[in-house]
N, C-alpha and C positions, 0 to 999 in steps of 0.2 A: 570435385571442387573447380570451381570458378578459378581458372589461371588469371584475370584480371582483377582479383583481390589485390589490395594494396598497390596497384600501379598506377602512376602519377597521370592527371587529368586535366585537360585543360576545361577552364567551367566554361559553358557556351552560353551563359546569358550575363547580363550586367550587375542582376541583383545576385547571383553567386558568388560574382567576383568580388563585388562589396561586401558582403558577408566575410568572408576569408578573410578582410582584414579586419573582423572586429576584435576586439581583446576584452575576454572577458574580466570583470571587476572582480577583486578577492578580498575576503576580508582582513583585516590587519593581520591577523594572527599569522598569516600563508604568504605574506608579503616577501619572505627571506628566504634564505637556503635551509634553516631548522625551526622546530618547534619548541616549548618547554610542554611536557608534558604530564597534568596532574590526577593523580591517580584516586578516584571515590572509593565508596565502601562495596564491598561483594554486593551483586545481583543476585536474584533468584528467577523467577519465572512470570508469566503473564498469569496464570494459573495456580494457585499455592497447589492445588491438587494434584495435581503431575508435577511438583516438584522435585520428589523422590524418585520417579520415574527417570525423570531426566537427568538427577544424579546419577545415576547409575548409568543410564544410555552414556552418557559424557564424562565420567569420571575429572576429566584434565581441561575441560573448557567450561565447565557449569560452574557458575559463582564466581567468576571474572569481576573483575570491579568495573564500573563506568570510568572513560578515561576523556578527559578534555586537554586542548588544544591550546596555548596562549602563545604569545611572543614570546621569544626568550628573553632574560635580564639581561644578558651577556650578549651582544652581537659579536664578538669577537672571532677572528676564525680560529677553524679547529680544524684538524686532521681528520677527514672522514672517509672511510674504505668505498670501496665501489659497491653496488649493490646489481643484483641479478634479478631482472623480476618478470614475469609472464602473468600474461592478460589475455580473457577468451569475454568472447561475446557468448553468454549461454542463454538468456532470455530472448523473449521474442523483440523484433527491430524497434525504437523507438525513440523519437529526436531529441539529441542530445549525446547518445551513445558515444560519438567520434570525441565530443571535448572532454569526457572522461579518460580514454585515453591519450589525449593531447594535455590535459593537466598532469597525469602521471608522468607523462615523458619529459613534462618542463621541471617539474618538481625532482627527479629522479636526476636531470643533468645538473641542475642546480646542486644537489647534495653532492655531486661528484660527477664530474665530466665525464670518467671512466664509467661508470655506471649503464647497462645496457637491460634496452626493453625488447623482448619479445610478445610477438603478437601470435596468438595460434589460427592459423587460417582456415577457415570451413567448420569456426564454433568448436563446440565441447569435440566433434569428432577428431579437428586438427590437434586438440590437446592430448588424445589417445593415441593419433598416430604421430605423435612429435613433429606437426606439420606448421614451422614457422615461418615469420616474418619479422625482420630484425626494424622494430620503428624507428627511424630517424627524422630530421626535420624536413628533410625534402620529400619523404614518403606522407607526413601528415600533411605538408603544404596544401594538397589536394582535397582534404576533408575536415579541414576546419571549419566549425559551424554549421557544418554539413549535415542535411539527413541523411536517412537510412543507416544501413551496419555496412555496405560494401567495401570498408576498409579492410576487414578481414572476413567478412560473412558470418553465418550462424549456422547451428544444423539443429540436432535434438537440444532439446534444453533442461539435459538431467545430466548428473555425475552421479549413478545410484548404486548400480551392480556393482558385485564382486570385480568382475573382469575391468570393469569403466572404471573404480577407481582404484584398481590394480596398476589397470594403464595410464591413469593420470598421474599417480604417484612414479612411476618407471621414467615418465616424462621430467618430472621435477628432478629425480635422481640425475637423470643424463645432464640435463641444463646446467645443473648445480644450480637450482633458482633458489635465491634466498625467499622470495615471494612471491604469491599467484594471487591476481586481483579477478575474481568473480563477477562480471555486469548482468545485473538481471534481476528476475522478480521475486516472488516467494519461493517458487520450486525451487529455483536456482540457488537462494541464498540458504535454504534448508540444506539442499547438496552440499554447501559450501560449510557448513557447520559440521555435518558427518564428516566430509572430506580432513576437515582440521583436525578432528579429535582422530581420525585415523594415523596421518601422518605422526602424529605426536606418538602412536602406544608403536610406530614402526620406527621411530628415530628420525625419521625425516626432518630435515632441518625448515623447510619450504613452510613458510606463513600464508596463513590463507587467510584472504579478506574479501567480503562483499562489499557492492556497490548497489544500491537500490535504484534502477532503470527500469521501468514498467511504464507502457501508455494507461495500464487499467487502475493506477492510483490505489490499488488495493493492500500494498504494504505499507501500511499504516499504523502505529502506534504511537506511544509516547514516548518513543526516540528518534522517529522516522515521520516529518510531518507530511511529507510528499515525496513521489517518486519523478525521478528524473521523464520528461516525455510528456509527463499528463498535461502540464499548462497548453502545451503545444497542439496535443491531440486534441483538446476542448476548444482551444479558440479556431483551429481549422474545421471542427464538425460545429462548433456553434454558428460559425457563419453559412455552414451550408444549410442548418437549419433555420438560420432565418432566412435565406434565400428562399426557403420551402415556404414559409409562414406567408413572405411577400406573394409568391407566387399563389395560394393558397385563397389569399383574400382580394388578390386580383380577377381571378377567373371566378369565386364566389361559388364552387358547384363540386369541389371536391373535398375528400379527408385524404389527409398525407399520415398513412403509418410508419413511422422511422425508429428503424434498429440501429444501436448504437453498440459499438464493438467495448467492451471492459470484463469480459469472463463473469463469475457468479457474481461479482459486486457489481452496484448501480452508481459506482462512482462519476466515471464519464458522463452519464446521462444525467445526473442530477446535476454536475456543475453547468451543462450545456443549457440545460433547462432555466438554470439562474441568468445566463449568459443572454438566451434568447426567447424566454417566453412564450413557450409554445401553448397551447390550449390545454393539451392533459399531459399528465407523466403518471406513468405508473412504475413505481421501485420495487425491485423482486422483496428488498428488505421488510417494506408494507405487506405483499403480498402473506411472506412466510410468516410474520406475526402476525396475521388476522388469520391466516389459515384460509384465506380464499379461495375457492374453487374456480376451475376454467370459466364455468356459468356464471359464477357473480362476478366477476372481472366482465364477460361480454355485458352483462347487464349493466354494469358502472358505465361501460363505454359507450352503452346506448344511452340509458339515462341522460348524459352529459351532449348525446347528438340532440334528442329531444329536445331539452332545455336551449338549446342552441336555435333550432328551429320555431320553437316558439318567438325568438326573436328577430325572426326570418333569416337566420345564418345557415345557409347550406354549405359550409367550408368547415374545416380546421387542421390541427395538426398534433398527434399523437405520438409521444417520444416513451420509449421502451428501452430497457438494457436488453442486451442479448444473454444475461444469465436470465431472466425473467421465467423463462420454461422450467427451468429447476427449481423456481421456488413455488410455483403452483403445487400442491401436498398430493395431487392424485399424478400430474405430472412426473414429478420426482420420483413416486413410486414408481412408474412404471420404466422409467428411464435407470431406475436401481436394477432393474429384475431384466432387462435387456445386457446391462454389464456385467452382471452375473452370466447369462448367457456367452456372452464374450469370453469372459475368463475362464470359461470352461469349453473354448471351442468350438460353441454350437454355432453350425454354419448358417449364414445370413437367411437364406432361402426356407431352414427349418426355425427359424428363431418364434416367429409368430403363432406357431404350433405347439410349442412349447412353455409360453404362457401361462399363468395363471387364470383362472376363468375370470375375476374382475379386468385385469389387466388387459386381457383378449378384449374383451367387451370394449374399451375405452379403445385400444389399438384400432378397434374395426369402425369407431366413432370416427375416429381423424380421419382427414383426406389422405389423400394416396399418397399426396406430395411430402406430409408432415411423417408418416411412414416411413419412408425411403429413407429420410433425412434421418430418422431417429435411431435407425440400424445401421448407420456408418460405423466404420470403426473408431476406437477411442481414442483420444489424445495420448500423448506420450507419458500425462501423469494418470492413465485411466478414467478421464473422465470424457464425457459427452462429448463432440464437436458442437459446440455451442454456436460457432461461427455459421455453420453451416445447415442451422436449423431454422427455417424462416417461420420464425415464430410473427413477425410482422404481418404474414399473409396468412396465419392462421388465422389470428385476432381478425386482420378486417375480412375473412371469409365468412366466421361465426360473425360478426357484427352484421356483414349484409343479410345472411340467413334470418337473424332476428328482427329485424329490422323490417323485413317482408312479412314475417308474422305479424309484427305489430300493426302494421298497415290493412293485413286481411281481419286482423282481430279490432278495427278501427281504432286502435290506442295512439296512432301516427296517422299523422294529416298531411305531412308536409312532403316534399318534393324526392324522389328517389336518391337512395343514400349510393354516393359512388366512392371509391376509393384508389389510392395510387400507392404502392409500398415502394420503400426505401430502406437498403441497408449500408450505413456509412462506417465502415471499419478499416480496411486497407488503405483506403484513399489519404488517409491520416499519418499513416506509419512512419511515411518516408518523406516530409514535410519538412523544410528546412525551419531547424529549434526557433523557438522564440528568445529574446535575449535572458529573461530569467532562466528557462533551461540553458542555454549558454552558461551563463554565469555559473549556476546550482552544478552542472555538472563536471566543469574546469574545476570548482574547487574542490568536490570529492574526488577528483581522481588527484589531487596535491595531496588531500587529508590521505590516502590509499597508501601513498608514499611513507608520508610520517609514520603512519599502523604499523607498517614494515619496519621501517629502520627502529621502533620501539621496541620491537620482537612480540608484538601484538600476532594473534591467529584465534581463530574463532570469532572477528569481530566485523562489523558493520561501519563503513562508514557513515556520517551523520551530520546535518546540519540544524541547528535552531534558529528560531527567531527569522524563519524566513519571509514573514509578512513583513519585515521591516527592510530600510538601505542595506544592502550590501554589507557596509561597514560596522553594522550592529549583528551579523549573525555572529553565531557560537558555533564554531568546531568542535565534534565529539568523535568518538568511537564507541560504540554499545555493543555487547555479546550478543553475539547472533541466538545463544541460546535463551538468554532473556527477555525474547522475542515469540519462542516457542512454546506449544502445547500438543497436549491429543485430542483427536477428534471424539465429540460424546457421540454412544449412540441414542440418546434421547435426549430430547432438549426438556430446561427446566434443573432443578435444583436436585434432581436425585438422578441425573444424568451419570453412567459412567462414563471415565476417560477409556477410550479403545485407541488401539491402531500405533503408529509410527508418530516420535515426537517432529514436529514439522512448525515451520513457520506459515500459518494461516491466514488465506485473504480477510481483510478486516471490513464487517460492511459499514454500510451508512449508520452513522450515529442518530437513531430515531427522537432521541433526547437532547440533541445537540442544538446551538445557535442557528445555524445553517439551514436546516430542518423545520424548524420553529417559523424562520423567514420565507420558507416554500409554503409551510402551508397557510401562514398569513394570506398570502399573494395567489393560494390557488381558486379561490373564486372569481378575482379577476381576470386569472390566466383563459380561464372555462367561458366567462362569457364577454369580455371585454374586448378581445381581440389585440391586444396591450403587448403587441410586438415589439422585442427589440434588435436592431441590426447593431451588432459588434464588428462587422467588417471582416478585412483581413487582417492578419498577423502584422502588428507596426514595428519596425524596426529602428525609427527614431520618429522625437519628435509626440505629440500628445498622445497617451494611449501604450507607447512603446516600453513602458515599464508595467504594464497591468499586471497583476499575478490572478490567480485562482480565486472564486468569489469564497469557495466553502475555504480557501486557507486563510485568508484574510479574516473571515468572520469570525472562526473558531478560535482563532487568537491562543494558540497553544505554545507553550514553552514549558517541558517538562524539566529542563534541566534548572531553570528559572526558580520553578516552583519548589523545585529541591533547598534552593538557597533560602528561598523564604521560609521554609520548613524549620531549615537548622539554626536561623537565626531567632524563631521562634523558641524552640526548644531548649536555646543559649538560656532563655528567660527559666528554666524549671531547673528547682535546685535538685542534686543528686547525691543521695548515699544510700540506706536503705531502710524497709526492705522492699522487696518488691510488690507495687501494685499497678492495677488499672488505670491508666489514663486516656482521655482523647481531647485533643486539641481540635477545636471549630475554629478555622481561620478564611476568613471572608477575604476570598480573593476573584477578579476577573475568569478564573478558569473555571471548568465544570469540574462536577463534582467527582472525587479521585480519594481513595483511600492508600495508607504508607504503615507497613508494618513495621514500628521501630522496636527498639531495644535498650532501654534505658531503667537502672534502678534508681528508686527515688524515696527519700523520707522526709518527713516532717513537711510534706507540702501542705496539709491539712492541720499544721499546730494546733495542739486543745481540742480536737474533734476526733472523734473514735473513727479509725477507718473501716469499721464493719460496716457503717453505712454511707451511702454515695452523697460525695461535697461537691461542690461547685465554684471556682474561682474564675474571676472575669480578668480581662488586662488588656493592654492595646499595646501591641508589640510596635516595634518600629517599622515606619512606612505605613501606619494608620490600618492596619490589619486586623481584625478585632478576633480573637480568640478566646475561649472557656477551657476550662482542666473539669473533666468527672473521673472520682475515684469509686469501684465499687469496693473496694478495701478488698481483693481475694488475695493474700500475699502467695500463695503456689498454684493458680489456675492458671492453664495451658492455652485457653480458650477466653476470649471476651466477653463480658455479660452479652446472652444471646438478644437481647432486648435491643442492646446496640451493636450488633454483629456487622462487620463491614468486611469485604476482600480486601486481603492486602494487592497492593502492586509491583511489580515486580522490583524493586530497589529496599535493600535493607541499611538504616542508619545507623551507625555504629559509632558511641562514644569512647569507643577503647575499653569497656565494663561488659560485662555478661550481658550478654542480650537475650529479649524476649518479655518485654512487658508492657511497651506502648502503643497504642492504635491510634493514629492520627486520620483524619478526616479533613480533606480540602474541600469546600465549595467554592 
């Protein structure tokens, strides 16, 4: 392990020195040494069909309530015992990670000056080996608002095997830790959930909490609006893409194929396209939904090149996510075959000969450099090394081949097609974090301490209303199991959940407002060279508080949504017998549904409950709603024609649950 981790260092540049002085802003509830925890109703999980599996896998942590943190009503000083906490960088480095540690440290010392924070040096390997560094003000001084993970370093992003979990538990016992904070993305927080459950089963007092830090932005759900580092990485990459756009139009003779980091989901490429306006963007989610083959993608790109040539334009910029190659059906199947061979310890030199006939044919069709990259050893989560597969070069190669073919056939009469390829990934991971990421990370660090102080384990620190100013942010903690599901063997309603419960990467919502905006602009982006130059990250003045476009457009506030629902539910008279109800509430939020238990009676006075009846009303806040009943008193499912999948949150009125379905639009 690097002996320089955590070592004090002088900032060589004036910008680093200036950034170290920035004091992150805090929402009001976090500005004191303590908070008041408000407990909501029990949660379930994202996919109701997986609930029984999760309940069996996590008997001690499944179904825990959503917790909100507010400023304490009584600010009187009280004696608080010192707390011992450990923190580990589990995920890949992402701008803002240091500020999570800083916020955790400051909250810990405000809670009790005698509290101790241990950082595990070298990531999870340091956790297993009990290699620690005590985090102090002096240690933190060199790392406040700075990029990278060089305060503590990182290693493999997993705490999964029996040996790893046992070693982590031994370290928690040895250090007598009250809490362990795991900083990372979907994989790290899935492991955090399992570790929390295991520690409870073994009577270990250490509380395990997770913090959503990932440049990929794919840890996104109704509890987590975005991850720490996503804003910074998108700002840095958007500047690079916009620079390439201006270079392309200046020379007027090259097509730039740009691949952006982001793993399987396309969030980084999507956000960067909205910020920089390249001519073409291919999203993995679009390809997967339409089941586009590799050659269909090539033809679409070539059609765009040809359309631009008819306008006298022989340049352009194409942006793709690094996970695109896994979204192409035949490439995904090929990669799965290769993964099986890796799992069976087949030597790389022998793999091509052991592929199925169709896979072998596809493999031989691909350029040699792609063949070599597809055979690389898997990542720690047993997935392909997407960052090492030059998908942009594959597309450029095949597009050039197709354009030559079209020229020979007389279908294309323009200039010769020329391409330049780039992969922008590692360049942004160590960037100085934006103001938004500095504030967000610092707040999450402080929330982590309050979660441990409240005795919460198996939770993730969350902040809602991120689109608004910091003083409007809502601080909360959400159970990790509420974000988990099982992978499905096949797509569609008949798919069977299989595998181990995990938090899975969230894809782009192709029905969301941000995607709708992109589709509206797609034609203009393709033909008009409507390039946008966001410039470098601004730390002061205009643009310094800019947030991701996708975050501000989607306007997500799940906790606020729940409050609206509770207000509307209070309008309904409750008694007996059980009937099905459906509330249609008009809000600014996207379509969602929520399974709620509430017994009712006399909702439709004077009418036969054997037929559907409708009541309309206008609850507080101007939200429209109506109530529908099909009158079935003993049904366990909603009417088929009105079926809706429930969200992982159950509202309880204190009465027997199980009868109300709510749909929010």
